[in-house]
Each structure stands twice: as structure tokens, then as C-alpha cells.
C-alpha positions as CSV (number, residue, x, y, z in Angstrom):
1,X,-4.4,33.3,-35.6
2,X,-4.3,30.4,-33.2
3,X,-7.7,30.1,-31.7
4,X,-6.8,27.2,-29.3
5,X,-6.4,28.6,-25.7
6,X,-3.0,28.2,-24.2
7,X,-2.5,26.3,-20.9
8,X,-2.0,28.8,-18.0
9,X,1.4,29.2,-16.5
10,X,1.8,29.0,-12.7
11,X,2.0,32.4,-11.0
12,X,5.5,33.6,-10.6
13,X,5.7,33.9,-6.8
14,X,8.8,33.8,-4.7
15,X,7.3,31.0,-2.5
16,X,6.9,28.5,-5.4
17,X,9.5,29.8,-7.9
18,X,12.2,27.3,-6.8
19,X,9.7,24.4,-7.4
20,X,9.0,25.5,-10.9
21,X,12.6,26.2,-11.8
22,X,13.5,22.7,-10.7
23,X,10.5,21.2,-12.6
24,X,11.7,22.9,-15.8
25,X,15.1,21.1,-15.2
26,X,13.2,17.8,-14.8
27,X,13.7,17.7,-11.0
28,X,11.1,17.4,-8.3
29,X,12.3,19.6,-5.5
30,X,10.4,20.4,-2.2
31,X,11.1,22.5,0.8
32,X,13.1,21.2,3.7
33,X,13.1,23.1,6.9
34,X,16.6,24.5,7.5
35,X,16.0,24.3,11.3
36,X,14.5,20.8,11.9
37,X,14.8,19.1,8.5
38,X,11.1,18.4,7.9
39,X,10.1,18.1,4.3
40,X,7.0,20.0,3.1
41,X,5.1,20.1,-0.1
42,X,3.3,22.2,-1.3
43,X,5.5,25.2,-0.5
44,X,4.6,27.1,2.7
45,X,6.1,30.1,4.4
46,X,6.6,28.4,7.8
47,X,7.5,24.9,9.0
48,X,4.5,23.2,10.6
49,X,6.8,21.3,13.0
50,X,9.0,24.0,14.5
51,X,7.6,27.3,13.0
52,X,10.9,28.3,11.4
53,X,10.9,30.5,8.4
54,X,14.3,29.2,7.2
55,X,14.0,26.9,4.2
56,X,16.2,24.9,1.8
57,X,15.1,23.1,-1.4
58,X,15.8,19.4,-1.8
59,X,15.5,17.3,-5.0
60,X,13.5,14.1,-4.4
61,X,13.6,10.6,-6.1
62,X,10.2,11.0,-7.8
63,X,9.5,7.4,-6.8
64,X,6.5,6.4,-4.6
65,X,3.2,4.6,-4.6
66,X,-0.3,5.6,-5.5
67,X,-2.3,6.9,-2.5
68,X,-5.4,8.0,-4.3
69,X,-6.7,8.9,-7.8
70,X,-9.4,10.7,-9.6
71,X,-10.6,11.0,-13.2
72,X,-11.2,14.5,-14.5
73,X,-14.2,14.8,-16.8
74,X,-14.6,18.6,-16.7
75,X,-11.9,20.9,-18.0
76,X,-11.0,23.5,-15.4
77,X,-9.6,25.6,-18.2
78,X,-10.5,25.7,-21.9
79,X,-7.0,24.6,-22.9
80,X,-7.6,21.2,-21.4
81,X,-10.9,20.5,-23.2
82,X,-9.3,18.2,-25.8
83,X,-7.5,16.1,-23.1
84,X,-10.5,15.0,-21.0
85,X,-11.0,12.6,-19.5
86,X,-7.6,12.3,-17.8
87,X,-6.5,10.7,-14.5
88,X,-4.7,12.4,-11.7
89,X,-2.9,10.5,-9.0
90,X,-1.8,11.5,-5.5
91,X,1.5,9.7,-4.8
92,X,3.1,9.0,-1.4
93,X,6.7,9.7,-2.3
94,X,9.5,7.6,-0.8
95,X,10.8,10.7,1.1
96,X,7.5,11.0,3.0
97,X,5.5,13.8,1.3
98,X,2.7,13.6,-1.3
99,X,2.6,14.9,-4.8
100,X,-0.1,15.2,-7.4
101,X,0.4,14.5,-11.1
102,X,-1.1,13.2,-14.2
103,X,-1.3,9.4,-14.6
104,X,-0.2,7.6,-17.8
105,X,-1.0,3.9,-17.0
106,X,-4.3,2.1,-17.2
107,X,-6.6,1.9,-14.2
108,X,-4.6,3.1,-11.2
109,X,-4.2,0.6,-8.3
110,X,-3.8,1.8,-4.8
111,X,-0.3,1.2,-3.5
112,X,1.1,0.5,-6.9
113,X,4.7,1.7,-7.4
114,X,5.2,4.7,-9.7
115,X,8.0,6.9,-11.0
116,X,7.6,10.6,-11.7
117,X,9.0,12.7,-14.5
118,X,8.3,16.2,-15.9
119,X,7.1,17.0,-19.4
120,X,8.5,20.4,-20.1
121,X,7.1,22.7,-22.8
122,X,8.9,26.1,-22.6
123,X,7.9,27.6,-19.3
124,X,5.4,24.9,-18.5
125,X,6.3,21.8,-16.6
126,X,3.8,19.0,-15.8
127,X,4.5,16.2,-13.3
128,X,3.6,12.9,-14.9
129,X,3.5,9.5,-13.0
130,X,4.2,6.3,-14.8
131,X,3.8,2.7,-13.5
132,X,7.1,1.1,-12.5
């Protein structure tokens, strides 16, 4: 019997399902308002610009620059215990929205250019940012 806890899967919700399906294909896709074109991430029911409920999903470049970062020293779930400390970065993507992902480089530098990718393990997909 494997005693190591498994990492949790994201909840299977209609609102975020297209994001996770794209992630498992290695794509970063976000919502685009079908009425006014505004991008939004994380997924939301309604556009904050025009209040439309109509949405499309658009793949993004996964390129951007570091906006902020933090080092996690406490596992929020037992399955991450062996991975701490790890660094998370908030990235300003070229398309104008922000994304959060794990950092692979040394000490992050604000404004440094990055490229994102997904590490996929079955149903799990984790957004990773590397220096570029």
C-alpha cells in the first residue's frame, strides 16, 4: 500500500473545466468575453467590463514577466511536504492577464522574462515558469 498522499485534483466544475482540459494538452487557455473581447483569468461567470455571460476560450503564448513571487515553506496539503520550500511566481502575461505558477530558476527577479509550460501527470497539470 502506498502511504504517500496523492496531490489533489482540481474540482471538476463547468466554469474551469476548459482551463484544465487545455492544461492537460499543454496549453494555457483563458476566458475571452464573446461580447467585448476582454480576457479574464481566473475563470469567472460574468465579464467585469460589459457584464456579458458569453465566453470563449483562447490559448495564450505563456510568455510574460515576473510581477511578484513568494517562497512556500508550509505544505498546504500533505502530498507537497517533500517539495518544500518551493517558489511560486505571479506572471504578467504578454496578453495582459496574470497567472500563477511554480518557478524553476534561481532567485526570481521582478520584471524578468519567463516562459510557461505545463507538467502533466495523468489528470494533473501544473503550470511551471522557467527563465527565458
